[in-house]
DRENGUKOL-178841 format. One record per residue (C-alpha): residue in one letter; x negated, y negated, z negated. Coordinates in steps of 0.02 Angstrom, whole numbers, plus 32768, in hexadecimal, padded with zeros to 4 digits. Example, Ala and Ser with C-alpha at 12.3 -4.5 7.8 and 13.67 -1.06 7.14 Angstrom:
<pts>
PT,r,X,Y,Z
PT,A,7D99,80E1,7E7A
PT,S,7D54,8035,7E9B
</pts>
This chain:
<pts>
PT,r,X,Y,Z
PT,M,15FF,E377,702C
PT,K,15F0,E310,70C7
PT,L,15D0,E253,70A9
PT,V,15E2,E1DA,7135
PT,C,1578,E13D,7119
PT,I,1595,E093,714D
PT,S,154D,DFE3,7122
PT,D,1542,DF2F,715B
PT,T,15DA,DF30,71C7
PT,H,15FF,DE7F,71A1
PT,S,16B6,DE83,71BB
PT,M,1694,DED4,7265
PT,H,16C1,DF82,722B
PT,R,174B,DF90,72A9
PT,Q,16D0,DF85,733A
PT,I,1664,E022,7303
PT,P,1680,E0A7,738B
PT,A,16A6,E136,732C
PT,I,16B2,E170,726C
PT,P,167F,E222,7261
PT,K,16EB,E287,71F1
PT,G,16B6,E2BD,7145
PT,D,16E4,E2C4,708A
PT,I,16AF,E216,705B
PT,L,1695,E17B,70A7
PT,I,160A,E117,705D
PT,H,15F7,E04E,707F
PT,A,1549,E010,7037
PT,G,1579,DF5F,7042
PT,D,158A,DEBD,70A0
PT,C,1635,DEFF,70DC
PT,L,1679,DE4D,70F4
PT,G,165E,DDB4,716A
PT,A,1684,DD1D,711A
PT,G,16A9,DD72,7074
PT,T,1751,DD3C,7057
PT,L,17F0,DD92,700C
PT,N,1837,DDA2,70B8
PT,D,1797,DE03,70EF
PT,V,17B4,DE7D,7060
PT,A,1868,DE92,708D
PT,D,1837,DEBA,7142
PT,L,17B3,DF37,710E
PT,N,182D,DF91,7098
PT,D,18B3,DFAA,711E
PT,W,181D,DFF3,7189
PT,L,17E9,E064,710D
PT,G,189E,E097,70E7
PT,E,189D,E0D8,71A3
PT,L,180A,E14E,7191
PT,P,181A,E207,716D
PT,H,1798,E21C,70E5
PT,R,17D5,E252,703D
PT,H,1779,E1D6,6FE2
PT,K,1730,E135,7011
PT,I,1696,E0E0,6FAE
PT,V,1674,E01D,6FBD
PT,I,15EA,DFBD,6F67
PT,A,15DC,DF02,6F89
PT,G,153C,DEAE,6FD7
PT,N,14ED,DE06,6FE1
PT,H,156A,DDC6,705F
PT,D,1603,DDFB,6FF8
PT,W,160F,DD64,6F98
PT,V,16D0,DD70,6F63
PT,F,169C,DE0A,6F02
PT,Q,162A,DDA9,6E9D
PT,E,169B,DD08,6E97
PT,A,1738,DD60,6E7F
PT,P,172C,DE06,6E56
PT,E,17CD,DE34,6E07
PT,H,182F,DDF3,6EA3
PT,A,17B8,DE51,6F1C
PT,R,17C3,DEEF,6EBE
PT,E,1891,DEF0,6EAD
PT,L,188A,DEE3,6F70
PT,L,180B,DF6F,6F8C
PT,T,189A,DFF0,6F6F
PT,N,1852,E075,6FE8
PT,A,17A6,E08C,6FA0
PT,I,1739,E09D,6F03
PT,Y,16E3,E000,6ED5
PT,L,1645,E01C,6E7E
PT,Q,15D8,DF97,6E36
PT,D,155B,DFD9,6DB1
PT,S,15CA,E062,6D9C
PT,G,15EB,E11B,6DCD
PT,V,1670,E19B,6E03
PT,E,1663,E258,6E0C
PT,I,16BD,E2B4,6E9C
PT,D,16C8,E35E,6EAC
PT,G,1630,E378,6E36
PT,I,15C6,E2F4,6E91
PT,R,158D,E265,6E27
PT,F,1586,E1BF,6E83
PT,W,153E,E115,6E40
PT,G,1552,E06B,6EA7
PT,S,1501,DFBB,6E87
PT,P,1504,DF26,6F04
PT,W,145C,DED5,6EC4
PT,S,13D3,DE97,6F2D
PT,P,1323,DE43,6F15
PT,R,1345,DD82,6F28
PT,F,1331,DD35,6FD2
PT,M,1379,DC8C,6FE9
PT,D,141A,DC7F,6F8C
PT,W,1496,DD0E,6FB5
PT,A,150C,DD73,6F43
PT,F,14DD,DDEA,6ED0
PT,M,141F,DDC3,6ED6
PT,Q,13A4,DDCA,6E45
PT,E,12ED,DD98,6E3D
PT,R,1283,DE29,6E3C
PT,G,1236,DE7B,6D99
PT,E,12A3,DE7C,6CFE
PT,A,1336,DE20,6D4C
PT,I,1358,DE9A,6DC1
PT,N,130C,DF40,6D6D
PT,Q,1397,DF27,6CE6
PT,Y,1415,DF63,6D5B
PT,W,13AA,DFF8,6D93
PT,Q,1395,E029,6CEB
PT,R,144A,E048,6CD6
PT,I,144F,E0D6,6D62
PT,P,1478,E174,6CFF
PT,D,13ED,E1F3,6CFD
PT,N,146D,E27D,6D4C
PT,T,14A4,E215,6DEF
PT,D,149E,E28B,6E83
PT,V,14C2,E1FA,6F05
PT,L,1480,E144,6EED
PT,I,14D9,E0B7,6F56
PT,T,1486,E014,6F48
PT,H,1486,DF80,6FCB
PT,S,13BE,DF70,6FBB
PT,P,134A,DFE5,6FEC
PT,P,12CB,E01E,6F87
PT,S,1216,DFE3,6FAD
PT,G,11C2,E02C,7045
PT,I,125A,E093,707D
PT,G,12C1,E04D,7114
PT,D,1298,DF98,70CE
PT,E,1221,DF57,7156
PT,V,1241,DEB1,71A6
PT,D,11FB,DE45,7234
PT,T,11D2,DD9C,71E9
PT,G,1192,DD5A,7284
PT,L,10D9,DD62,725D
PT,Q,10CF,DE1C,7205
PT,F,113B,DEAD,71D9
PT,E,115E,DE9E,711C
PT,N,11B4,DF1D,70A0
PT,V,1235,DEC1,7043
PT,G,128F,DF53,6FE5
PT,C,1294,DF4E,6F1D
PT,E,11F9,DF97,6EC5
PT,D,125C,DFA5,6E1F
PT,L,12D8,E00A,6E7F
PT,L,1252,E088,6EBE
PT,A,120F,E09A,6E0C
PT,R,12B4,E0CA,6DD2
PT,I,12E2,E147,6E63
PT,H,1248,E1A5,6E2F
PT,R,1293,E1C6,6D81
PT,L,132C,E20F,6DD4
PT,D,1359,E2BE,6E2D
PT,L,13B9,E276,6EB7
PT,K,1400,E2CB,6F44
PT,A,1424,E232,6FAE
PT,H,1400,E176,6FA2
PT,I,1477,E113,701D
PT,F,1450,E048,7037
PT,G,144E,DFDA,70C0
PT,H,141B,DF12,70C1
PT,I,1385,DF27,712D
PT,H,13D1,DF40,71E5
PT,E,1338,DF58,722E
PT,G,1316,DFF1,71BB
PT,Y,13B0,E051,71F7
PT,G,1395,E10F,71F2
PT,E,1372,E1A9,718D
PT,Y,12CB,E1C3,711E
PT,L,129D,E260,70BE
PT,K,122D,E245,7032
PT,W,1210,E2B2,6F8C
PT,R,129D,E321,6FC4
PT,I,1313,E28A,6FC1
PT,R,1376,E24F,7051
PT,F,136F,E19C,706B
PT,I,13F7,E14A,70D9
PT,N,13DE,E09F,7117
PT,A,1491,E09B,7158
PT,S,14A2,DFE2,71A9
PT,T,1523,DFEC,7233
PT,C,14ED,DF35,7275
PT,N,1442,DF2A,72C6
PT,V,13D6,DE95,72B3
PT,R,1434,DE35,7329
PT,Y,14D5,DE54,72C2
PT,L,1529,DEC1,733F
PT,P,1582,DF60,72F5
PT,A,1519,DFD3,736A
PT,N,14D3,E058,72EA
PT,P,1547,E0F0,72D8
PT,P,1578,E132,7224
PT,I,14EC,E1B2,71D7
PT,V,1547,E24A,71A2
PT,V,14F1,E2AA,70FB
PT,D,150C,E353,70BD
PT,V,1501,E355,7006
PT,A,1507,E408,6FAF
PT,Q,1580,E40C,6F1D
</pts>
């Protein structure tokens, strides 16, 4: 099964130079710009133009409408499977998606580190094959330049939960600087951030082959 992974498009999805062919398109959050219902409608139209048999979308910290008007947002997203602390099985592969990130300022889908956010990670089923979160785990594709030093800002509790799973892949975004693919513990970690640190949609989609 070929997964085509993007994230952090910030409503600039139409500016992505090329979307590779594949079985499933996965968007790991921050799909919207201003985070309005009109943004969702435009995203949905674009998704409907793509040839992938399935599309999976989760929200991120910029996707306010999925937090503030979830029913209306989901009604508009007819061309994708929306996951929010929920899962779907496609051709024998079990996917789980979650939008949460450790708190930074006051954005959508953020929780304090520790028990507040860990309660969501504990909902991830033990038999998950492909995990999709907006936040990276601690130490993997999560390094930012604070101006004074480089700092890992991913979630420690998410990493601890991953160590108890037998994942084939973990797809995330959120930290634009961390774009790329990482292989650890036989798990393929994908920071699929499409926008770079300057919020330009310069990073190409990452394609992952997952055995069924």
